[in-house]
N, C-alpha and C positions, 0 to 999 in steps of 0.2 A: 505495498499502500502506501502511496507517496502521502509524503510528508503534508500538503496541503489536506489531500484526502483523510486521511488520520486527524487534522485540524479540526474536519469537517464533522467529524462522527464526532469526537470528544464534546466539541461546541455542542451540537446538536443532544447529544447527553448531558450535559451540564443543565442546559433548557427545560427540558422533560423534566430530571431529577430534581431543581429546584424548583419547579411548578407543584411538586408533591407539597411544598412548603406554602403555599400560596402565593407563590413569588417570582414575578417575571423577569425572565433574564433573555436576551438576547446579543447575538451574535455581532461585534462590530469591529471586525478587521481581526486582531490577534487576540481581544480579551473578549468576554461577553459581559453584558454589562448589565447591573441588575436596579434592583430600585434604591433613590438617590444615589448613593457616591460611589454605594458599592460593586464591582465587579469580580471575574475568575478568570486568573491570565493563565494561559497554558505555554509550557516548555517542554520542547523535544529530551525523551527518558535517553538517557546516554547507553551505550553499551548494546550486547546482543539479545539480551535479552528483551527490550524493549516493547517488543512485539504488543504484548498485554498490561504494560505501564503507562500511567499517565501522572505525571507533573502537576500538579492543578495549583494555584495560588490566589488565595482569597482576599482582596484587595478591599480595604474598610474605605476609605478617602481617596478614589482614583484623582489621580491629578496633584498630589501631594508626594514629593520625592518623599518627605522624611515619614509619611504616613508606611502605618505597620501593613505586613502581607503575612497572611499564615500560610505556609505551605506547605504541600504534602505530597507524598508518594503512594498511588495506587496500583493497585495488579490484579486482574481481572483473568478468570477461566471463559474458553466456550472453543467451537469449534472452530472459527474462525475472526481473524484479526478484528472485524468490525465487533464480533462476539463478543470479545474477550476485552475490548477497549471499553465498551458499553458496559460492561460488569464491572471493571474497573472505575468507573465514573458512580456507578450505583453502591459499588462502595465506600468510595468517599462521601458518597452525602449521607450513605446510612450512619455512618461513623463522627466524620470529621465536621461536613457540610452543616448539619443537625445542630452541635455543638454549637457553631456559629451563627446560626438561626438564634439559637437562644441565649447568645449572650447578647446580641441586639435587640430579642423580642423580651425578654427576662420575665418569661410568663408560667416557668416550669413547663412549659408542653414538650421541647425536644431536647429535655436536659436536666442534669442535676447540680442543686448550689449550693456548696459549703464552704467551710473554713477553715483549713486542714490546720488542726494546733500546732503540728511538726512544721510549718514552714508559715511562721507567722509572717504578717501584713500580707497576705495571698488569698486569692480571692479563688476556689475552683468552678469553671464548669465544665460536667463530664457529661457524654453522650452516651448513647445506647453504645454493647459491647456487640459486634457482631461475630457469631463460636460458627464454625460450621468444619465440613469432614462427617468422619464416622465416630460415635457414640459422642457426640457434640452436648449432649446433656449432662454430662458428670462435670466436665469444664465450664458449661455456662452455669451453672448450678453452684458451683466453687467459686466464681465470678460475682456471685448474685450476694453471698455472703459474704465476701471480703472486699475492702476496698483498697486497693492498692497504692495510692498516693502517699499515704504517709509511711509505710514499708522503706518505699524507696522515696522519701524526702532529703534523707542526707545525705543520699549522690547527688540529687537535685539542684539543692539551695548552690550548689556552688555555679550552676549554669545558669541562674536568673540574676543577670548583670544586663546592665543595657536599658531596655525598651521594659514599658511597664507590661505589655502581653508577651504570653510566651506560647507555644502550641505545643502539647507531649503527647506521641504515640507511644502504644504501646503493643508491640505484638510477641505473642506467645503460644508455643501448643510443639506439634510435632507427634514424638508418641517415645515410650521407655527406650533411654539408651540413646535416642539421637533427637534431641529435643532441641527447641532455640528462644532463645529469648531475647528482643533488640527494645531498644526505648531510644526512641527521636528526640531531639529536643530544638528546637527551629527548622525540622530538616536534620538535622546532624545526629550519629550516632553517638552515645554517652556511652562510653563503656564502663563506666560506675555503675550507671542506674542498670544498664544492662544487667550486668552483674547481679544487683541487688533481684531484679526479677528473677533471674536463673536461679536463685538461692529460696525463692518461697517454694511453697509446699503444693504448688495446683497439681492435677493427676496429672499425671502420662500414661496413658493407655499403651495398648496393644498395637492401635490403629492409629492412623494420622489422624491429627484433629491440629485447628488454629482460633486463634481468636485476635480480634484486634477493636480496639476503643482509643478513644482520642479523647484529652484534659488540656481547654485552654485556662492558663492560669494569667490572673490580671491584678495590678497591684493594688491594694486596697485606697479607696478615694478615690484612683485613678478614673480617668472616662476615654472611652473610644467614640471618636467623632463617624458615625457611617452614613448619616446624610445632611445636605445641605438646610445647617439652621437648627433644626433636633439633636440634642445629645444626647447618645445613650450612655449612664451611670452605672459605675456596679452594682447591680441590685442588690437589693434588699434580701439577707438569707439567714436560716435556720443556724444556729449554732452548731458546730461540726457534730453531726451524729454521725455514728459508725457506717451505718446506710440512711441516706437522704429519703427511701420508703420503702413500706414491708416488703415490696415483690423487687426493691432494686433492679438495675438497668437490666437484667435481664429480660424482666418483663417489657422492658421499652423494646429489646429486640426480636421477642417474641410479637408484637405489633405489628414492629416493621417486616415483619416476613408475612402477617397475613395482608399486611398493603401491596406484598407484591414488590418487598426492596430488598430482598434477600439474597445475597450477592449467588 
């Protein structure tokens, strides 16, 4: 598939997935413009395995050179390259875009808000976890019962410098004896946080299964402009419970599956 064809598929997929959140996005050159000053940028994924990968950057204030851009890489499976790209965007939308939409709206509909005591001064927004593979219910239920951010906080704290907005992606799974645990902060692998994630006792089964989730960290008292005029401030949150809701974030993933957003 030629680069322009790939871009067209990715942009159409972004438009379709953002419409699920009630947001109208339209392709405009190299970006997909959304409401207000929001947009999604696309860049070519490097390497030979790039066929089913997408690199997407959610822009909070298009046109400002110092505006934060939340970059994330996602991969998708499928029979054709177009299907792989579309599924990669769907995975991004289920986990990452939902968190960004929740940051803007602050209603608790697309993610959970909490203050991690282990990261004083930071407010966390965590979206649904996408859990897929064989026997995934074991890993899914473990994630529903455990809050990962506090366990990773000591390793993450040194990474939270500069901007008041940080995107943290967690990817974990595999099987017993062949597992994978990766934490990316602002798109870059954090070796210390990845090691801390691997050390946790999440279930390793005999068959392949993975989970992906995304967390946004904003400095408390900070603000992110996402439209001309209005400013979305850090939403009011409940003081740091171990789990923000009785059903946990796995419940959100199950709802996403029923809506046709499964990877």
